[in-house]
All heavy atoms as TSV, in Angstrom:
chain	resi	resn	atom	element	x	y	z
A	1	ARG	N	N	10.557	-76.921	-6.542
A	1	ARG	CA	C	10.993	-76.558	-5.188
A	1	ARG	C	C	11.306	-75.195	-5.129
A	1	ARG	O	O	11.840	-74.561	-5.944
A	1	ARG	CB	C	12.226	-77.487	-4.894
A	1	ARG	CG	C	12.752	-77.229	-3.528
A	1	ARG	CD	C	13.866	-78.184	-3.221
A	1	ARG	NE	N	14.349	-77.960	-1.914
A	1	ARG	CZ	C	15.445	-77.260	-1.657
A	1	ARG	NH1	N	16.192	-76.756	-2.597
A	1	ARG	NH2	N	15.862	-77.018	-0.422
A	2	VAL	N	N	10.971	-74.532	-3.966
A	2	VAL	CA	C	11.280	-73.174	-3.707
A	2	VAL	C	C	12.298	-73.108	-2.641
A	2	VAL	O	O	12.545	-74.089	-1.879
A	2	VAL	CB	C	9.972	-72.358	-3.230
A	2	VAL	CG1	C	9.049	-72.327	-4.348
A	2	VAL	CG2	C	9.432	-72.907	-1.996
A	3	PRO	N	N	13.077	-72.045	-2.498
A	3	PRO	CA	C	14.030	-71.971	-1.474
A	3	PRO	C	C	13.424	-72.165	-0.068
A	3	PRO	O	O	12.291	-71.817	0.137
A	3	PRO	CB	C	14.512	-70.470	-1.513
A	3	PRO	CG	C	14.339	-70.099	-2.965
A	3	PRO	CD	C	13.043	-70.904	-3.319
A	4	ASN	N	N	14.118	-72.802	0.804
A	4	ASN	CA	C	13.686	-73.197	2.245
A	4	ASN	C	C	12.633	-74.304	2.181
A	4	ASN	O	O	12.128	-74.684	3.235
A	4	ASN	CB	C	13.097	-71.993	2.995
A	4	ASN	CG	C	14.225	-70.903	3.070
A	4	ASN	OD1	O	15.393	-71.148	3.288
A	4	ASN	ND2	N	13.756	-69.668	2.994
A	5	ASP	N	N	12.335	-74.922	1.082
A	5	ASP	CA	C	11.503	-76.047	1.015
A	5	ASP	C	C	12.257	-77.246	1.424
A	5	ASP	O	O	13.398	-77.454	0.982
A	5	ASP	CB	C	10.971	-76.208	-0.489
A	5	ASP	CG	C	9.542	-76.712	-0.561
A	5	ASP	OD1	O	8.893	-76.897	0.508
A	5	ASP	OD2	O	9.066	-76.869	-1.691
A	6	PRO	N	N	11.732	-78.154	2.229
A	6	PRO	CA	C	12.489	-79.329	2.662
A	6	PRO	C	C	12.663	-80.260	1.499
A	6	PRO	O	O	11.875	-80.355	0.639
A	6	PRO	CB	C	11.626	-79.954	3.731
A	6	PRO	CG	C	10.304	-79.490	3.508
A	6	PRO	CD	C	10.455	-78.052	2.887
A	7	GLY	N	N	13.790	-80.964	1.440
A	7	GLY	CA	C	13.985	-81.948	0.424
A	7	GLY	C	C	14.911	-81.481	-0.662
A	7	GLY	O	O	15.324	-80.229	-0.694
A	8	LYS	N	N	15.181	-82.331	-1.579
A	8	LYS	CA	C	16.116	-82.078	-2.686
A	8	LYS	C	C	15.316	-81.915	-3.978
A	8	LYS	O	O	14.390	-82.729	-4.230
A	8	LYS	CB	C	17.176	-83.154	-2.763
A	8	LYS	CG	C	18.246	-82.934	-3.744
A	8	LYS	CD	C	19.279	-84.077	-3.727
A	8	LYS	CE	C	20.321	-83.812	-4.692
A	8	LYS	NZ	N	21.341	-84.954	-4.647
A	9	ALA	N	N	15.676	-80.933	-4.806
A	9	ALA	CA	C	14.972	-80.843	-6.028
A	9	ALA	C	C	15.989	-80.517	-7.178
A	9	ALA	O	O	17.007	-80.016	-6.870
A	9	ALA	CB	C	13.972	-79.631	-5.971
A	10	LEU	N	N	15.530	-80.887	-8.391
A	10	LEU	CA	C	16.447	-80.611	-9.526
A	10	LEU	C	C	16.524	-79.102	-9.871
A	10	LEU	O	O	17.519	-78.654	-10.332
A	10	LEU	CB	C	15.939	-81.366	-10.767
A	10	LEU	CG	C	15.920	-82.872	-10.631
A	10	LEU	CD1	C	15.318	-83.555	-11.788
A	10	LEU	CD2	C	17.427	-83.351	-10.453
A	11	VAL	N	N	15.342	-78.458	-9.723
A	11	VAL	CA	C	15.232	-77.046	-10.129
A	11	VAL	C	C	14.644	-76.202	-8.955
A	11	VAL	O	O	13.710	-76.653	-8.355
A	11	VAL	CB	C	14.420	-76.827	-11.404
A	11	VAL	CG1	C	14.260	-75.409	-11.688
A	11	VAL	CG2	C	14.957	-77.637	-12.528
A	12	GLN	N	N	15.222	-75.113	-8.626
A	12	GLN	CA	C	14.642	-74.190	-7.633
A	12	GLN	C	C	14.012	-73.019	-8.393
A	12	GLN	O	O	14.684	-72.470	-9.292
A	12	GLN	CB	C	15.677	-73.671	-6.658
A	12	GLN	CG	C	16.044	-74.647	-5.608
A	12	GLN	CD	C	16.867	-73.987	-4.533
A	12	GLN	OE1	O	17.177	-72.828	-4.593
A	12	GLN	NE2	N	17.221	-74.753	-3.503
A	13	ILE	N	N	12.803	-72.640	-8.052
A	13	ILE	CA	C	12.221	-71.540	-8.587
A	13	ILE	C	C	11.654	-70.659	-7.497
A	13	ILE	O	O	11.374	-71.160	-6.379
A	13	ILE	CB	C	11.113	-71.843	-9.706
A	13	ILE	CG1	C	9.992	-72.645	-8.958
A	13	ILE	CG2	C	11.665	-72.619	-10.832
A	13	ILE	CD1	C	8.746	-72.815	-9.852
A	14	PRO	N	N	11.454	-69.403	-7.773
A	14	PRO	CA	C	10.847	-68.503	-6.679
A	14	PRO	C	C	9.382	-68.981	-6.375
A	14	PRO	O	O	8.698	-69.517	-7.265
A	14	PRO	CB	C	10.855	-67.073	-7.328
A	14	PRO	CG	C	11.776	-67.204	-8.459
A	14	PRO	CD	C	11.808	-68.524	-8.885
A	15	GLY	N	N	8.921	-68.704	-5.173
A	15	GLY	CA	C	7.613	-69.087	-4.777
A	15	GLY	C	C	6.455	-68.636	-5.686
A	15	GLY	O	O	5.556	-69.378	-6.020
A	16	PRO	N	N	6.420	-67.267	-6.014
A	16	PRO	CA	C	5.442	-66.757	-6.854
A	16	PRO	C	C	5.362	-67.531	-8.263
A	16	PRO	O	O	4.298	-67.809	-8.793
A	16	PRO	CB	C	5.675	-65.303	-7.082
A	16	PRO	CG	C	6.383	-64.972	-5.780
A	16	PRO	CD	C	7.204	-66.193	-5.505
A	17	ALA	N	N	6.552	-67.892	-8.794
A	17	ALA	CA	C	6.652	-68.575	-10.027
A	17	ALA	C	C	6.016	-69.967	-9.911
A	17	ALA	O	O	5.345	-70.505	-10.743
A	17	ALA	CB	C	8.049	-68.700	-10.530
A	18	ARG	N	N	6.328	-70.666	-8.813
A	18	ARG	CA	C	5.733	-71.959	-8.504
A	18	ARG	C	C	4.224	-71.916	-8.444
A	18	ARG	O	O	3.484	-72.721	-8.924
A	18	ARG	CB	C	6.327	-72.602	-7.231
A	18	ARG	CG	C	5.667	-73.874	-6.875
A	18	ARG	CD	C	6.328	-74.454	-5.682
A	18	ARG	NE	N	5.416	-75.640	-5.131
A	18	ARG	CZ	C	5.792	-76.232	-4.074
A	18	ARG	NH1	N	6.810	-76.075	-3.405
A	18	ARG	NH2	N	4.885	-77.247	-3.679
A	19	LEU	N	N	3.747	-70.934	-7.732
A	19	LEU	CA	C	2.300	-70.732	-7.569
A	19	LEU	C	C	1.605	-70.532	-8.919
A	19	LEU	O	O	0.589	-71.132	-9.243
A	19	LEU	CB	C	2.013	-69.641	-6.588
A	19	LEU	CG	C	0.557	-69.376	-6.210
A	19	LEU	CD1	C	-0.047	-70.574	-5.502
A	19	LEU	CD2	C	0.369	-68.215	-5.320
A	20	LEU	N	N	2.254	-69.661	-9.694
A	20	LEU	CA	C	1.711	-69.391	-11.049
A	20	LEU	C	C	1.765	-70.675	-11.918
A	20	LEU	O	O	0.793	-70.982	-12.648
A	20	LEU	CB	C	2.572	-68.266	-11.759
A	20	LEU	CG	C	2.141	-67.898	-13.174
A	20	LEU	CD1	C	0.682	-67.379	-13.131
A	20	LEU	CD2	C	3.077	-66.905	-13.727
A	21	LEU	N	N	2.811	-71.457	-11.746
A	21	LEU	CA	C	2.884	-72.669	-12.515
A	21	LEU	C	C	1.846	-73.694	-12.116
A	21	LEU	O	O	1.152	-74.272	-12.947
A	21	LEU	CB	C	4.282	-73.337	-12.339
A	21	LEU	CG	C	4.627	-74.676	-13.044
A	21	LEU	CD1	C	4.698	-74.308	-14.554
A	21	LEU	CD2	C	5.911	-75.198	-12.533
A	22	GLU	N	N	1.554	-73.777	-10.773
A	22	GLU	CA	C	0.524	-74.654	-10.310
A	22	GLU	C	C	-0.863	-74.251	-10.806
A	22	GLU	O	O	-1.625	-74.989	-11.268
A	22	GLU	CB	C	0.476	-74.673	-8.795
A	22	GLU	CG	C	1.594	-75.354	-8.117
A	22	GLU	CD	C	1.521	-75.298	-6.533
A	22	GLU	OE1	O	0.584	-74.731	-6.081
A	22	GLU	OE2	O	2.509	-75.722	-5.964
A	23	LEU	N	N	-1.090	-72.982	-10.680
A	23	LEU	CA	C	-2.446	-72.401	-11.179
A	23	LEU	C	C	-2.609	-72.613	-12.686
A	23	LEU	O	O	-3.720	-72.906	-13.096
A	23	LEU	CB	C	-2.534	-70.919	-10.753
A	23	LEU	CG	C	-2.720	-70.636	-9.295
A	23	LEU	CD1	C	-2.602	-69.166	-8.994
A	23	LEU	CD2	C	-3.914	-71.248	-8.725
A	24	THR	N	N	-1.559	-72.409	-13.373
A	24	THR	CA	C	-1.700	-72.646	-14.872
A	24	THR	C	C	-1.969	-74.061	-15.149
A	24	THR	O	O	-2.821	-74.396	-16.053
A	24	THR	CB	C	-0.391	-72.203	-15.522
A	24	THR	OG1	O	-0.107	-70.870	-15.263
A	24	THR	CG2	C	-0.414	-72.425	-17.014
A	25	TYR	N	N	-1.278	-74.952	-14.480
A	25	TYR	CA	C	-1.461	-76.435	-14.640
A	25	TYR	C	C	-2.938	-76.787	-14.374
A	25	TYR	O	O	-3.600	-77.496	-15.141
A	25	TYR	CB	C	-0.536	-77.218	-13.757
A	25	TYR	CG	C	-0.620	-78.683	-13.877
A	25	TYR	CD1	C	-0.034	-79.360	-15.012
A	25	TYR	CD2	C	-1.213	-79.427	-12.965
A	25	TYR	CE1	C	-0.130	-80.708	-15.074
A	25	TYR	CE2	C	-1.400	-80.837	-12.987
A	25	TYR	CZ	C	-0.793	-81.450	-14.085
A	25	TYR	OH	O	-0.834	-82.800	-14.212
A	26	TYR	N	N	-3.432	-76.368	-13.168
A	26	TYR	CA	C	-4.799	-76.718	-12.836
A	26	TYR	C	C	-5.812	-76.024	-13.632
A	26	TYR	O	O	-6.883	-76.620	-14.023
A	26	TYR	CB	C	-5.052	-76.385	-11.343
A	26	TYR	CG	C	-4.244	-77.341	-10.474
A	26	TYR	CD1	C	-3.452	-76.835	-9.367
A	26	TYR	CD2	C	-4.196	-78.701	-10.693
A	26	TYR	CE1	C	-2.711	-77.621	-8.527
A	26	TYR	CE2	C	-3.515	-79.584	-9.806
A	26	TYR	CZ	C	-2.754	-79.038	-8.768
A	26	TYR	OH	O	-2.013	-79.823	-7.924
A	27	ALA	N	N	-5.571	-74.793	-14.067
A	27	ALA	CA	C	-6.527	-74.106	-14.942
A	27	ALA	C	C	-6.583	-74.732	-16.320
A	27	ALA	O	O	-7.653	-74.910	-16.880
A	27	ALA	CB	C	-6.158	-72.631	-15.064
A	28	GLY	N	N	-5.465	-75.199	-16.801
A	28	GLY	CA	C	-5.331	-75.912	-18.034
A	28	GLY	C	C	-6.156	-77.200	-18.058
A	28	GLY	O	O	-6.825	-77.575	-18.975
A	29	ALA	N	N	-6.082	-77.945	-16.867
A	29	ALA	CA	C	-6.863	-79.179	-16.773
A	29	ALA	C	C	-8.369	-78.815	-16.773
A	29	ALA	O	O	-9.085	-79.613	-17.444
A	29	ALA	CB	C	-6.415	-79.847	-15.407
A	30	ALA	N	N	-8.806	-77.800	-16.044
A	30	ALA	CA	C	-10.143	-77.495	-16.119
A	30	ALA	C	C	-10.616	-77.077	-17.503
A	30	ALA	O	O	-11.679	-77.473	-17.965
A	30	ALA	CB	C	-10.484	-76.411	-15.098
A	31	ILE	N	N	-9.763	-76.269	-18.204
A	31	ILE	CA	C	-10.132	-75.867	-19.544
A	31	ILE	C	C	-10.143	-77.041	-20.485
A	31	ILE	O	O	-11.063	-77.160	-21.347
A	31	ILE	CB	C	-9.083	-74.867	-20.098
A	31	ILE	CG1	C	-9.250	-73.522	-19.317
A	31	ILE	CG2	C	-9.191	-74.623	-21.535
A	31	ILE	CD1	C	-8.130	-72.558	-19.498
A	32	LEU	N	N	-9.262	-78.038	-20.333
A	32	LEU	CA	C	-9.314	-79.205	-21.174
A	32	LEU	C	C	-10.542	-80.065	-20.911
A	32	LEU	O	O	-11.109	-80.721	-21.846
A	32	LEU	CB	C	-8.051	-80.031	-20.996
A	32	LEU	CG	C	-6.758	-79.418	-21.610
A	32	LEU	CD1	C	-5.558	-80.248	-21.220
A	32	LEU	CD2	C	-6.967	-79.315	-23.101
A	33	CYS	N	N	-10.981	-80.081	-19.642
A	33	CYS	CA	C	-12.227	-80.871	-19.314
A	33	CYS	C	C	-13.419	-80.121	-20.077
A	33	CYS	O	O	-14.224	-80.897	-20.607
A	33	CYS	CB	C	-12.458	-80.863	-17.839
A	33	CYS	SG	S	-11.537	-82.042	-16.957
A	34	ALA	N	N	-13.449	-78.833	-20.000
A	34	ALA	CA	C	-14.531	-78.110	-20.709
A	34	ALA	C	C	-14.414	-78.363	-22.152
A	34	ALA	O	O	-15.511	-78.510	-22.846
A	34	ALA	CB	C	-14.418	-76.621	-20.371
A	35	ALA	N	N	-13.233	-78.344	-22.693
A	35	ALA	CA	C	-13.054	-78.533	-24.133
A	35	ALA	C	C	-13.443	-79.922	-24.545
A	35	ALA	O	O	-13.869	-80.183	-25.800
A	35	ALA	CB	C	-11.603	-78.237	-24.605
A	36	ALA	N	N	-13.346	-80.870	-23.681
A	36	ALA	CA	C	-13.746	-82.302	-23.985
A	36	ALA	C	C	-15.280	-82.440	-23.733
A	36	ALA	O	O	-15.708	-83.593	-23.594
A	36	ALA	CB	C	-12.988	-83.239	-23.061
A	37	ASN	N	N	-16.004	-81.388	-23.724
A	37	ASN	CA	C	-17.398	-81.334	-23.527
A	37	ASN	C	C	-17.810	-81.999	-22.219
A	37	ASN	O	O	-18.796	-82.787	-22.104
A	37	ASN	CB	C	-18.100	-82.111	-24.770
A	37	ASN	CG	C	-19.587	-81.630	-24.813
A	37	ASN	OD1	O	-19.924	-80.640	-24.362
A	37	ASN	ND2	N	-20.369	-82.460	-25.555
A	38	GLN	N	N	-17.016	-81.641	-21.193
A	38	GLN	CA	C	-17.323	-82.120	-19.801
A	38	GLN	C	C	-17.449	-80.829	-18.895
A	38	GLN	O	O	-16.608	-80.700	-17.974
A	38	GLN	CB	C	-16.257	-83.100	-19.303
A	38	GLN	CG	C	-16.168	-84.342	-20.102
A	38	GLN	CD	C	-17.417	-85.210	-20.043
A	38	GLN	OE1	O	-18.094	-85.227	-18.897
A	38	GLN	NE2	N	-17.765	-85.847	-21.054
A	39	PRO	N	N	-18.417	-80.019	-19.124
A	39	PRO	CA	C	-18.424	-78.746	-18.280
A	39	PRO	C	C	-18.725	-78.973	-16.822
A	39	PRO	O	O	-18.206	-78.251	-16.004
A	39	PRO	CB	C	-19.578	-77.932	-18.939
A	39	PRO	CG	C	-20.473	-79.024	-19.638
A	39	PRO	CD	C	-19.497	-80.117	-20.039
A	40	THR	N	N	-19.478	-79.954	-16.454
A	40	THR	CA	C	-19.714	-80.290	-15.095
A	40	THR	C	C	-18.440	-80.727	-14.355
A	40	THR	O	O	-18.085	-80.249	-13.272
A	40	THR	CB	C	-20.748	-81.374	-14.933
A	40	THR	OG1	O	-21.930	-80.998	-15.569
A	40	THR	CG2	C	-21.083	-81.625	-13.412
A	41	ALA	N	N	-17.666	-81.576	-15.059
A	41	ALA	CA	C	-16.373	-82.044	-14.453
A	41	ALA	C	C	-15.365	-80.884	-14.372
A	41	ALA	O	O	-14.702	-80.765	-13.406
A	41	ALA	CB	C	-15.738	-83.152	-15.348
A	42	ALA	N	N	-15.344	-80.021	-15.362
A	42	ALA	CA	C	-14.455	-78.827	-15.399
A	42	ALA	C	C	-14.859	-77.905	-14.180
A	42	ALA	O	O	-14.006	-77.398	-13.489
A	42	ALA	CB	C	-14.574	-78.075	-16.693
A	43	ALA	N	N	-16.191	-77.692	-14.002
A	43	ALA	CA	C	-16.640	-76.794	-12.845
A	43	ALA	C	C	-16.344	-77.383	-11.552
A	43	ALA	O	O	-15.812	-76.691	-10.653
A	43	ALA	CB	C	-18.118	-76.519	-13.006
A	44	ILE	N	N	-16.587	-78.708	-11.405
A	44	ILE	CA	C	-16.250	-79.309	-10.093
A	44	ILE	C	C	-14.752	-79.231	-9.804
A	44	ILE	O	O	-14.333	-78.998	-8.731
A	44	ILE	CB	C	-16.714	-80.800	-10.089
A	44	ILE	CG1	C	-18.327	-80.737	-10.126
A	44	ILE	CG2	C	-16.220	-81.562	-8.894
A	44	ILE	CD1	C	-18.838	-82.095	-10.264
A	45	PHE	N	N	-13.895	-79.547	-10.822
A	45	PHE	CA	C	-12.456	-79.477	-10.641
A	45	PHE	C	C	-12.045	-78.092	-10.253
A	45	PHE	O	O	-11.221	-77.923	-9.360
A	45	PHE	CB	C	-11.819	-79.996	-11.940
A	45	PHE	CG	C	-10.335	-80.076	-11.808
A	45	PHE	CD1	C	-9.757	-81.073	-11.099
A	45	PHE	CD2	C	-9.467	-79.138	-12.401
A	45	PHE	CE1	C	-8.363	-81.218	-10.911
A	45	PHE	CE2	C	-8.130	-79.247	-12.285
A	45	PHE	CZ	C	-7.549	-80.300	-11.583
A	46	ALA	N	N	-12.581	-77.165	-10.964
A	46	ALA	CA	C	-12.118	-75.717	-10.652
A	46	ALA	C	C	-12.621	-75.346	-9.245
A	46	ALA	O	O	-11.809	-74.668	-8.494
A	46	ALA	CB	C	-12.810	-74.765	-11.680
A	47	VAL	N	N	-13.740	-75.764	-8.817
A	47	VAL	CA	C	-14.205	-75.409	-7.508
A	47	VAL	C	C	-13.305	-76.137	-6.378
A	47	VAL	O	O	-12.973	-75.574	-5.421
A	47	VAL	CB	C	-15.702	-75.811	-7.247
A	47	VAL	CG1	C	-16.116	-75.822	-5.801
A	47	VAL	CG2	C	-16.612	-74.902	-8.109
A	48	VAL	N	N	-12.951	-77.442	-6.640
A	48	VAL	CA	C	-12.123	-78.125	-5.730
A	48	VAL	C	C	-10.741	-77.494	-5.641
A	48	VAL	O	O	-10.232	-77.325	-4.489
A	48	VAL	CB	C	-11.943	-79.627	-6.129
A	48	VAL	CG1	C	-10.978	-80.359	-5.410
A	48	VAL	CG2	C	-13.303	-80.331	-5.947
A	49	VAL	N	N	-10.176	-77.050	-6.755
A	49	VAL	CA	C	-8.851	-76.423	-6.700
A	49	VAL	C	C	-8.948	-75.033	-5.951
A	49	VAL	O	O	-8.114	-74.785	-5.170
A	49	VAL	CB	C	-8.350	-76.209	-8.200
A	49	VAL	CG1	C	-7.126	-75.327	-8.163
A	49	VAL	CG2	C	-7.965	-77.519	-8.789
A	50	ALA	N	N	-9.983	-74.327	-6.258
A	50	ALA	CA	C	-10.162	-73.031	-5.534
A	50	ALA	C	C	-10.280	-73.279	-4.018
A	50	ALA	O	O	-9.708	-72.532	-3.251
A	50	ALA	CB	C	-11.362	-72.292	-6.104
A	51	PHE	N	N	-11.103	-74.293	-3.705
A	51	PHE	CA	C	-11.297	-74.605	-2.195
A	51	PHE	C	C	-10.021	-74.999	-1.650
A	51	PHE	O	O	-9.596	-74.640	-0.537
A	51	PHE	CB	C	-12.329	-75.687	-2.074
A	51	PHE	CG	C	-12.616	-76.056	-0.683
A	51	PHE	CD1	C	-13.274	-75.148	0.124
A	51	PHE	CD2	C	-12.232	-77.247	-0.119
A	51	PHE	CE1	C	-13.487	-75.432	1.492
A	51	PHE	CE2	C	-12.467	-77.556	1.160
A	51	PHE	CZ	C	-13.152	-76.666	2.003
A	52	HIS	N	N	-9.175	-75.810	-2.354
A	52	HIS	CA	C	-7.880	-76.279	-1.873
A	52	HIS	C	C	-6.903	-75.053	-1.581
A	52	HIS	O	O	-6.320	-74.992	-0.456
A	52	HIS	CB	C	-7.147	-77.129	-2.850
A	52	HIS	CG	C	-5.745	-77.344	-2.636
A	52	HIS	ND1	N	-5.227	-78.162	-1.573
A	52	HIS	CD2	C	-4.665	-76.837	-3.185
A	52	HIS	CE1	C	-3.955	-78.084	-1.588
A	52	HIS	NE2	N	-3.576	-77.337	-2.564
A	53	TYR	N	N	-6.886	-74.069	-2.452
A	53	TYR	CA	C	-6.085	-72.942	-2.300
A	53	TYR	C	C	-6.618	-72.074	-1.137
A	53	TYR	O	O	-5.874	-71.411	-0.478
A	53	TYR	CB	C	-5.887	-72.158	-3.571
A	53	TYR	CG	C	-4.737	-72.734	-4.455
A	53	TYR	CD1	C	-5.134	-73.365	-5.647
A	53	TYR	CD2	C	-3.442	-72.799	-4.092
A	53	TYR	CE1	C	-4.209	-73.921	-6.532
A	53	TYR	CE2	C	-2.452	-73.336	-4.896
A	53	TYR	CZ	C	-2.827	-73.914	-6.083
A	53	TYR	OH	O	-1.913	-74.475	-6.814
A	54	LEU	N	N	-7.913	-71.995	-1.026
A	54	LEU	CA	C	-8.506	-71.251	-0.044
A	54	LEU	C	C	-8.233	-71.709	1.317
A	54	LEU	O	O	-7.902	-70.971	2.302
A	54	LEU	CB	C	-10.084	-71.215	-0.244
A	54	LEU	CG	C	-10.792	-70.327	0.822
A	54	LEU	CD1	C	-10.512	-68.788	0.517
A	54	LEU	CD2	C	-12.347	-70.478	0.491
A	55	ILE	N	N	-8.338	-73.075	1.587
A	55	ILE	CA	C	-8.049	-73.642	2.864
A	55	ILE	C	C	-6.545	-73.759	3.184
A	55	ILE	O	O	-6.114	-73.911	4.279
A	55	ILE	CB	C	-8.756	-74.989	3.102
A	55	ILE	CG1	C	-8.203	-76.049	2.176
A	55	ILE	CG2	C	-10.235	-74.859	2.969
A	55	ILE	CD1	C	-8.695	-77.418	2.381
A	56	SER	N	N	-5.727	-73.628	2.128
A	56	SER	CA	C	-4.304	-73.689	2.400
A	56	SER	C	C	-3.704	-72.299	2.160
A	56	SER	O	O	-2.594	-72.140	1.658
A	56	SER	CB	C	-3.645	-74.698	1.549
A	56	SER	OG	O	-3.799	-74.395	0.149
A	57	TYR	N	N	-4.393	-71.249	2.616
A	57	TYR	CA	C	-3.898	-69.879	2.428
A	57	TYR	C	C	-2.605	-69.590	3.019
A	57	TYR	O	O	-1.794	-68.813	2.558
A	57	TYR	CB	C	-4.994	-68.859	2.848
A	57	TYR	CG	C	-5.152	-68.829	4.394
A	57	TYR	CD1	C	-4.478	-67.997	5.151
A	57	TYR	CD2	C	-6.060	-69.724	4.985
A	57	TYR	CE1	C	-4.571	-67.973	6.545
A	57	TYR	CE2	C	-6.137	-69.727	6.341
A	57	TYR	CZ	C	-5.456	-68.827	7.127
A	57	TYR	OH	O	-5.574	-68.811	8.505
A	58	ASP	N	N	-2.267	-70.313	4.103
A	58	ASP	CA	C	-0.989	-70.039	4.729
A	58	ASP	C	C	0.142	-70.543	3.817
A	58	ASP	O	O	1.184	-70.004	3.727
A	58	ASP	CB	C	-0.916	-70.765	6.143
A	58	ASP	CG	C	-1.302	-72.227	6.058
A	58	ASP	OD1	O	-1.989	-72.690	5.075
A	58	ASP	OD2	O	-0.821	-72.960	6.948
A	59	HIS	N	N	-0.085	-71.636	3.141
A	59	HIS	CA	C	0.897	-72.086	2.180
A	59	HIS	C	C	1.109	-71.188	1.015
A	59	HIS	O	O	2.185	-70.842	0.516
A	59	HIS	CB	C	0.491	-73.527	1.619
A	59	HIS	CG	C	1.414	-74.085	0.699
A	59	HIS	ND1	N	2.778	-74.500	1.022
A	59	HIS	CD2	C	1.373	-74.295	-0.666
A	59	HIS	CE1	C	3.313	-74.980	-0.037
A	59	HIS	NE2	N	2.581	-74.834	-1.104
A	60	VAL	N	N	-0.011	-70.699	0.542
A	60	VAL	CA	C	-0.055	-69.691	-0.590
A	60	VAL	C	C	0.727	-68.409	-0.108
A	60	VAL	O	O	1.523	-67.842	-0.886
A	60	VAL	CB	C	-1.445	-69.352	-1.013
A	60	VAL	CG1	C	-1.452	-68.195	-2.037
A	60	VAL	CG2	C	-2.100	-70.559	-1.700
A	61	ARG	N	N	0.376	-67.944	1.060
A	61	ARG	CA	C	1.081	-66.787	1.557
A	61	ARG	C	C	2.622	-67.021	1.712
A	61	ARG	O	O	3.485	-66.132	1.347
A	61	ARG	CB	C	0.452	-66.430	2.879
A	61	ARG	CG	C	0.899	-65.053	3.335
A	61	ARG	CD	C	0.154	-64.563	4.562
A	61	ARG	NE	N	0.289	-65.512	5.607
A	61	ARG	CZ	C	-0.609	-65.893	6.549
A	61	ARG	NH1	N	-1.796	-65.272	6.557
A	61	ARG	NH2	N	-0.326	-66.718	7.514
A	62	TRP	N	N	3.014	-68.207	2.193
A	62	TRP	CA	C	4.401	-68.645	2.309
A	62	TRP	C	C	5.056	-68.602	0.922
A	62	TRP	O	O	6.154	-68.107	0.754
A	62	TRP	CB	C	4.464	-69.961	3.017
A	62	TRP	CG	C	5.880	-70.418	3.056
A	62	TRP	CD1	C	6.775	-70.026	4.079
A	62	TRP	CD2	C	6.597	-71.357	2.296
A	62	TRP	NE1	N	7.969	-70.696	3.855
A	62	TRP	CE2	C	7.846	-71.552	2.779
A	62	TRP	CE3	C	6.188	-72.175	1.236
A	62	TRP	CZ2	C	8.837	-72.429	2.253
A	62	TRP	CZ3	C	7.123	-73.053	0.626
A	62	TRP	CH2	C	8.390	-73.163	1.166
A	63	LEU	N	N	4.359	-69.138	-0.082
A	63	LEU	CA	C	4.915	-69.183	-1.408
A	63	LEU	C	C	5.143	-67.775	-1.984
A	63	LEU	O	O	6.156	-67.509	-2.631
A	63	LEU	CB	C	4.011	-69.947	-2.315
A	63	LEU	CG	C	4.170	-71.455	-2.319
A	63	LEU	CD1	C	3.106	-72.063	-3.300
A	63	LEU	CD2	C	5.528	-71.948	-2.708
A	64	LEU	N	N	4.235	-66.850	-1.719
A	64	LEU	CA	C	4.362	-65.510	-2.170
A	64	LEU	C	C	5.478	-64.752	-1.579
A	64	LEU	O	O	6.017	-63.813	-2.078
A	64	LEU	CB	C	3.079	-64.762	-1.953
A	64	LEU	CG	C	1.884	-65.247	-2.898
A	64	LEU	CD1	C	0.623	-64.543	-2.526
A	64	LEU	CD2	C	2.186	-65.033	-4.277
A	65	LYS	N	N	5.889	-65.231	-0.309
A	65	LYS	CA	C	6.967	-64.488	0.329
A	65	LYS	C	C	8.473	-65.090	-0.046
A	65	LYS	O	O	9.421	-64.393	0.230
A	65	LYS	CB	C	6.833	-64.706	1.838
A	65	LYS	CG	C	5.726	-63.901	2.435
A	65	LYS	CD	C	5.693	-64.089	3.893
A	65	LYS	CE	C	4.457	-63.353	4.497
A	65	LYS	NZ	N	4.340	-63.495	5.938
A	66	GLN	N	N	8.380	-66.184	-0.749
A	66	GLN	CA	C	9.692	-66.839	-1.114
A	66	GLN	C	C	10.310	-66.117	-2.311
A	66	GLN	O	O	9.915	-65.830	-3.208
A	66	GLN	CB	C	9.460	-68.295	-1.386
A	66	GLN	CG	C	9.094	-69.092	-0.120
A	66	GLN	CD	C	10.118	-68.963	0.941
A	66	GLN	OE1	O	11.288	-69.166	0.757
A	66	GLN	NE2	N	9.627	-68.768	2.149
């Protein structure tokens, strides 16, 4: 949870840290898919994640301002 995020959370972190944590998590998942000899799945997953962040640019911008 970041400051000004609705709801209750156990830990509050700055928005850029949350964004970095999310990107690390998703990049790690894509890397693990590739390491499991599933390069197509890794590429599709990476493209879907990139598309998600692209279409939710307002959320990304909001996180960077927190």
